[in-house]
N, C-alpha and C positions, 0 to 999 in steps of 0.2 A: 163733257156734260152731255146733252141729249145728242148722240151719235146717229141719228137717223137720216136717211138721205130721201128727199121727197122728188117724186118723180111725175114730171107735168105732161109729157106726152111723147110722141115719137118723133124723132129727129129725121127730117127728109132729105139728109144729105149721105146716102149710105156710099161706102167706099171712099170717103173722104177722111173718117173719123179712124182711127186706131188707137186702142186701148194701149196702154204703157204702166200696167202694174198699179192703178188706181182709179178712185172715181173721179170722172170728170176731167181726166188730162188726155187731151188729144191733141196730134201733131199732124200737120197738113203738109203733106208731100206734093210739093210743088216748086217749080222753079224759084218762085220767091224765096220759098224756105231755104233754098241751097244758097242763095245770094245773101240772105239773111244773116246765115251763119258766120260769113266770113267778112260780110260788108258792114256798114254804119249801122243797118237796121237789127241790130241783135235780138234775137229771140232766145227766151228761156229754154225753148226745146234743144237750142244747142247745148245748154247747160246739161238737161236732162240726157242728151246723147251721150255726155263724155261721165255722167256720173248715174249709170241706169237705177239705182237705189233711188233717186229723187225722180219725182213725177214734174211735168212741165208746172202744175198750179203750184208746187212746193217750191220749185225754183223761184216762179214769180215772186211768191210770198217772201222767201228768204232775201231776194236782192232787194225789195220796200223796205224789209226790216234793217238792213243793212243801211239803206239811205237813211232811214230814220234816225238809226243810232249815229251815223255820220255827220247829222245834221245838228243832232243834240249834243255830241262830243264839240262839234265847232261852236254851239253857244257856251258849252262850259268854258271854252279855251277864252274866248272873248268876254266871258263875265268874270274870269280870273283876274284880279289886280296882279298877282305876283307873275302871272305868265305874260302879262303886257308888259310890266315893267322890266321883266327879265329879258324878253326878246324883242321888243322895241326901244326899252329904254325910256320910256315916257310915261311919267306918274298920272297924268291928265287923259290917258286915252289914246288911241290911234286916230288921228287926223287925216281926214281927206285931203289929197294934193290941192295946195291953194290954186293951180290954173284950173282944175276940173272944178274945183267948187266956185268958182267965180261963172265960169261958162254954164255950170247948171244953175244957180242960185242968185248970181248978179251980187254976190257979197263974199264976205269971207267968213260968215257965219254958218256953216256945215255943220250936218249930223256927225257925231263923233261915230267911229267905226269900232267901238267897244262899248263892253259895259250894256245896262239893261236895254240902252237904244238898238245894240247891235242884234240882241237876243230877240228883241221884238220883230226885226224886219228878217231875219233869218226864218223865225217862225212863221212871219207872215208870207214869205215865200213857200216854204213846204206846206202850209195850211192851206194856201191857194192852190196849189199843184195838186194836192189831193183832193179838193173840192172840185175842181175840175173835172178830173178823172171819175168821180162819184156821179156827176151830173150826167156825162156821156155815156156811162154802162148802166143806167138805169133800167130794170127792166130784161136784161140781160141774164138768158139762163140756159145757153148752148155754148160749147165751147169751139164750136165749129163758124158761128157768128163772124161776119168781118169784125164787129164792135170789141170782139174778144181779144182781137190782136192789140188793140191800145191797151190793154193790160198785160199782155205776155211780150210784146214786142215794141220796137222802135225806142231801145233804151238809149243809143246814144242821142236822140232827138228828145227824148224826156229829162236825160240829163241836162241838156243844153235850157231845155224849158226851165227847168228847177233853178238853174244858176241864174238865168234872166230874170226870172220873177223876184229872188233875192236881191238881184241887182238893182232892180226897178224900186224895190224896196227901200233900198237903201239910199236911192235919191229923192224919197219924200221927205220933207222937213219935219222935225219934230212935233211942231204945233199942229202940223195936219194929220200926224200919223197917231200919235198918242191919244187924243180924245176919243177916237171913235174905235181904234184897236184895242185900247185898255179893256173897254166895256165888252167887245167882243170875245177878248180873251177872258174874262171873268166869267159870262155866261155859258162859253165853251168850257171852261175848264170845271164848273158846278156839273155840267151836262155829262162829261164824261166820269165824273164821280158817280153821279147818279147811275150811269151804265154799268160799271163796276159793281156797284151795290146790288144791281138787279142779276149780274151775273152769279156771283159768288151765293145770294139766297137760292138763286134757281139750281147751282151746281149741289147744294145741299139738301135742297128740295127732292131733287132728282136721286140722288144717291140714297137718300132715306126711303124713298118710296120703291125704289127698285129692292132693296135689301128686304123692305119690310115684306112685299110681295112673297118673297122667299120664306120670311120667318114665320109667314101664316101656314107654310106648308111643309117646312122641315126646321127640326130643332137645330140644326147646323148651322143655318143662316141666321137664326135667332142669337145664337151663339157670338158670329160675326159681328152683329150688329153691336152686341154689348161690348166686345174686345173692341170694336173701332171707337165707340162711343167713350169708351173708359181712356182709350188712346188721347183721343182728343182733349178730354177733360184735364187730362195729366198735362198734356203741354201746355193748357190754358193756365191750370196751376202753377205750374214752374215759371209761366211767364209773368203771372202775377206776382210771386215772391221774389222775382229777379227785378222785377220795376219797384217793388217796394224798398228792394236794398239798394239798388243805384239812383233812383230818382226821387228819394226822399231823404230827409236828415232830421235828427231830432229837435234840433234848432231852428227849423226852418221848413220852407216847401210844403205849406199847408194846401195850396191849391193840387198840387200834384196828389197829395194822401187824399182829399175829398173827391178828387176825378178817379182816383183808382178804387175808392170805396163804393163811390156811385157806378162805376161800370162792373165791379164786382156784384153788386145787386141786381144790375139788370141781368147778366148771366144766370145768376141764381133765379130771377123769375122767370127766364125765358125756360129754363131746367124745369121750373114746378108748373108750367104750361106745357111742356110737351108730355108729363105723364099725369097731368090732371084729366079723372074721368068725363069732367063736365065739358071738355073741351072734345074730344073723341070718346063718346060713350062706349061706342063699338070696338074700338082697338086702342085702349089707355096706354099710354107708353109709346105711342107708333112715332113720335116726333124726336125721341131721345138723340137718335144718330145726329139729326138736324140741327138741335139745339146745342150740340157739342161742338159741331163745325161753327157754328156762328159765335159761340163762346170762345173759342180760339181765335177767331176773326177779329172779335171784340178786343181781344188782348193786344192783337198786333195793331189794329188802328189806335189803341191808348199809346203803346210802343213809340209808334210814329209821330203822335202828338205831344208826347213828352220830351221826345227828342228834336222837335221842331221850335219849343219855346225858348224864349232866351232865359239865361240862367239868374237866378236870384242869389243877391249880393247882401250881407250882413255885416255888421260890425262886430268885431269881438277883440277885447283889449286895443283899442285904438285902432285896427286895422281892418281893411275892408277884405270879406272872403267870398268866394262864389260856391255857392251850393246847387244842388238839383240837376246836377249832370254827372254822369259817369266819369270817374276819375278826380271830380272837383268835389268830393263831399267829405273831405278832411279839410279843417281850419289850418290850411298851409298852402302857400302857393303852387297852383297846379298848371299842366300846361294842357291845353284843351284835346281829348282825347278825338282822333278823325276817326277812328275805325268803327264808331258806332255810325256816324254820318255816312260813310262811304256803305255800311251794310244798310242801312234804312234807304239810301239812294239806289242800290241795287235791288231790292227789294220791291220798291215802288215802280222801278222800269220793267221789272219782270211783270207785275200786275199790268203795268199797262200794256206790254205785249199780248200778255192772255186775253185782255180784254179785246183787243184789237180783232184777234183772230177769230175767239169764240163768236164774238157778234157777228162776224161774217158768216160763219158757219150756220149758227142759228137762224139769221136772215135768209139764207138759201134753203134751209129745211122747213121753214114754219110760213115763210113770207112777211109782209109786212108787220104783222101783228105777233110777233114771235115773243115780244115781252110778256104778251100775256098767256099766249098759247102753249109755252114751255112749261108755265105750273101746272096744265092740265094734261101733260102727258101720261099715258096710262103704258107700262112693262106689261108684256103678257106673262115674260119668265123672267126670273133672276137670273144675274151674271156677275160675275168678279168685274167683268170688264164692261158696266152697267152702260159705259157710252156708245157702245156700237152695237145697238140694235139696227135692223133694214126696214125701212118704211117705203111702200111703194104705192102710188096712187094711180089706177086704173085710167084707161085711156077715155074712157067716158065720162070721167070727171067725179066719179063718186070716190069719196075717200075710203080709205080702209085703216084697220089697226095695224101696228107695227107688229111685223113677224119676227122671229129670231133669225139670225144669219144662215142658220142649218136649215131652216125651211124656204129660204129663197128660192125661187125658181131661176134658170137660165134665162129665160127670156127677160125677167126682171133685172137680171145683171146686166145684159146687155144693154138694155134700156138706160141702166144707170149708168153705165161708163160715156152716155152722150150728153152729160147733164154736168153741171159745175160742181166742184166739190165745196165750193165756199161761194158767197154772193161776192163777186168784184166791187158791185157799188158800196154795199154795206161795209166791204174791206177798208176802202178809201176814205168813207165819210167816218169811221172810226178812227182812222188814222188822221183826218182833219181835227177831230176832236182831241185827238192825243197830242196833235202839236200845239194846239192851245194849252193845254191841261201842263206841259213840260215849260212853255212859256212863260204860265202865269206861277208855276212852284219854283222855277228857278229865279224869279225875280220878286219873290216873297208876296204875291198875289194884289194886295190892295197898296202896298206901299213899295212899287218900283224905283222911286227915285234914290240913287246911289246904292242901288243892290250891287254886291258882291259875291261871287261863288264863297269865298273864304266864309262870309257872315251868312251865307245862306244855310250851309253844312256843318257849322261849327257854333253860332251864335244864336242863330234862330230867329223868328219874327212873330209878335203875337198873332199877326194876320195869318199866318200859315197854321199856327198853333190850333185858332178858335176855328178854321176849315177843316181841319181834321178832326177836331172833337165834334163839330157839327155832324160831318160824315157820319162817323160813329152814331150819333143818336138817329141819323136818318137810318143806318142800318137798322137798329132796333125796331124804329117805327113799322119797318118795310117786313120785318120779321112778325112783328106783332100783328101788322095787316093780314099776313098768310095762315095766322093761326086762328085769329078771330073771323075771319071770313066764313067758314061753315056756319058760325054761330048766328050770324047777320042774315045769312042766305043760305039756307038747308041746301037748296037745290044745287049749290055750287060743288058740292061734293061729287057729284055726276057730272064728267066733262062735256062739254058740248062737241056734238059729231061735226068734226071740221076735219 
């Protein structure tokens, strides 16, 4: 998205920093570093030294992503009834050893080490792990600070800490864990959804603003805007046609038909507002590219919602038939198609990783109020890679406009190399919210009792369906707010000098 890098001051540790092919990637050459590469205090600088194309911050980010992927995979395995029965041969879940159970709880009624309870406990450990690091790294802006090593080093100790937190969570009885942690997960999951919506609307807003800057100067950029907008509208139209084909049926699926028609009306409304002269009298049609991106995203959210709802059953010729899901719209027995579920889960997790990384990048760039400031960012010149301008803040504290990379001074580049390429604290806080979002998504949000992986991704639930529908409507409202803000506050068109 907005790829500028904000510089806050001069680092006071010359000689300790060495740039390694990227912004904010510093490796301290000390005896501690030499021991850390070989000993238990594994550093991401070691990873960087083995693969020169990777920077230290990239290695750290990659390792944290792998940790989160591993934890999510474990949650899926523990939630799968097929895996539990096939590996352990127990239909009622994995039981804690009776000796350990009696020692910890004083009775044989112990938490089951599988199912929704296991997912809650693993995610409780991972969420606490990231929240602790987020709190310890608040206000960090220099990679040479000792606190930065909490993010880039001590991987053996952090892995033990993560395992310890998950183990402690498994020792908490159900009656003490579920009441509080369930509501924490719901709140965190909704917060993460709002974060995703802000990021996608900011992405569309920034792309549109950058290319409109060029369209006002050159016809080639105007043509690029039209081609890109047409491409997104084609994808949205093809997606709507496929949803009508696979998720509706002449004999049923009325809810699906109404929802698809409503969301197509939303796309038409947003497209009309993007070209309406009353919204932008000076530049009519300036929001066309943005509207096309949001329309495409609305179709994805609609697909995600429809693939998450329970199938509809009708009676035909004395037999029950399942409708409203791909592969089950024929009046004959069908085997549930898991390919759609796998595709939906893959896209969902890709969005999770995008949100975590992009939020941490923007938080370091714009500061704590990045959610507001990102919409007011002004581009000086258009570029195909609109996400990579350079911003330099002078040492006297006065802010400056973004300048293109080709106008950056060598001094600015040296100062940039001593600052973080993304906010470590925001990165961990985003993964804290992502852990809660994965937890409630796997366990069907409000109806976590008896949740199974097979039902979550093939049979769906009404709770998950309405949550995703609500997120789609929230996206529309957020986008309408961006369009109507200049009418309600005309001075909002001029960005504040931050």
